[in-house]
C-alpha positions in Angstrom: 41.2 179.4 146.1 37.8 180.1 144.7 37.2 183.1 142.5 34.9 184.6 145.1 37.7 184.7 147.7 40.2 186.1 145.2 37.9 189.0 144.2 37.2 190.2 147.7 39.1 193.3 148.8 41.9 192.9 151.2 42.5 195.5 153.9 45.4 197.8 153.2 47.4 196.2 156.0 47.3 192.9 154.1 49.0 194.4 151.0 52.7 193.9 150.6 54.9 196.8 151.6 56.1 198.4 148.3 59.4 199.4 149.8 60.1 195.7 150.5 60.1 194.6 146.9 62.8 192.1 145.9 63.3 193.8 142.5 63.6 197.5 142.7 62.3 199.6 139.8 64.4 200.0 136.8 63.4 203.7 136.6 65.8 206.1 138.3 63.7 207.7 141.0 64.9 211.1 142.3 63.7 211.5 145.9 62.5 214.9 147.0 65.6 215.6 149.1 68.0 214.7 146.3 66.2 216.4 143.4 68.3 219.1 141.8 68.2 221.3 138.7 65.3 220.6 136.3 64.0 217.8 138.4 63.7 220.0 141.4 62.0 222.7 139.3 59.5 220.1 137.9 58.8 218.8 141.4 58.2 222.4 142.6 55.8 222.9 139.6 53.9 219.8 140.8 53.8 221.1 144.4 52.6 224.5 143.4 49.7 223.0 141.5 48.8 220.3 144.0 49.2 222.2 147.3 51.0 219.1 148.6 54.6 219.0 149.8 55.6 215.3 149.3 55.9 214.3 145.7 54.2 210.9 145.1 56.0 208.0 143.4 53.7 208.2 140.3 55.2 211.7 139.7 58.7 210.8 140.7 58.8 208.0 138.0 58.9 210.8 135.4 61.9 212.5 137.1 64.3 211.2 134.5 62.5 213.4 132.0 61.6 216.7 133.8 60.4 218.2 130.6 57.9 215.4 130.1 57.0 215.4 133.8 55.8 219.0 133.4 53.7 218.0 130.4 52.2 215.0 132.3 51.3 217.3 135.3 49.7 219.9 133.0 47.7 217.2 131.1 46.7 215.5 134.3 45.5 218.7 135.8 43.3 219.4 132.8 42.0 215.8 132.4 41.7 214.5 135.9 41.4 217.5 138.2 39.1 219.9 136.4 35.4 220.0 137.1 33.3 218.2 134.5 30.7 215.5 134.5 32.4 214.0 137.5 33.8 216.1 140.4 37.5 216.0 141.3 36.5 214.2 144.5 34.8 211.4 142.5 37.7 211.1 140.0 40.2 210.8 142.9 38.0 208.2 144.6 37.9 206.2 141.4 41.7 206.5 140.9 42.3 205.5 144.5 40.1 202.4 144.1 41.7 201.4 140.8 45.2 201.8 142.3 44.1 199.6 145.3 42.7 196.9 143.0 46.0 196.9 141.0 48.0 196.8 144.2 49.7 200.0 143.1 51.4 201.8 146.0 50.6 205.3 144.6 
C-alpha cells in the first residue's frame, strides 16, 4: 500500500472494535458498576468535575491507584481544561483527533 493511502483517515466504522481485542489489557479495570471504596470515590470526583456520568477508559486505567487517579484528574483539569491560549473546545478537538490517529478507543 502506498504511503498516501495509509495516511488517509478511515471512517470510525472502519476502526476495529476495542472490546474485540484478542489480548485484554494487563491493567485491572474497575467498571463503574463494580467500583467500590476509594475507586468509587475517585470516579465520583471525576464525575463531579466533568459533569459526565460514564467514566471513560482513560480514567478507569488509573483505578488501581485511586490516589494517583485523583492527582491525574486535578492535573488534567488544570492543564487541559482551563482557558488559555487555546480554548477547551480546541484542546478537546485536538485530543480527539490525536486519539483517532492513534486508534485509541478513548
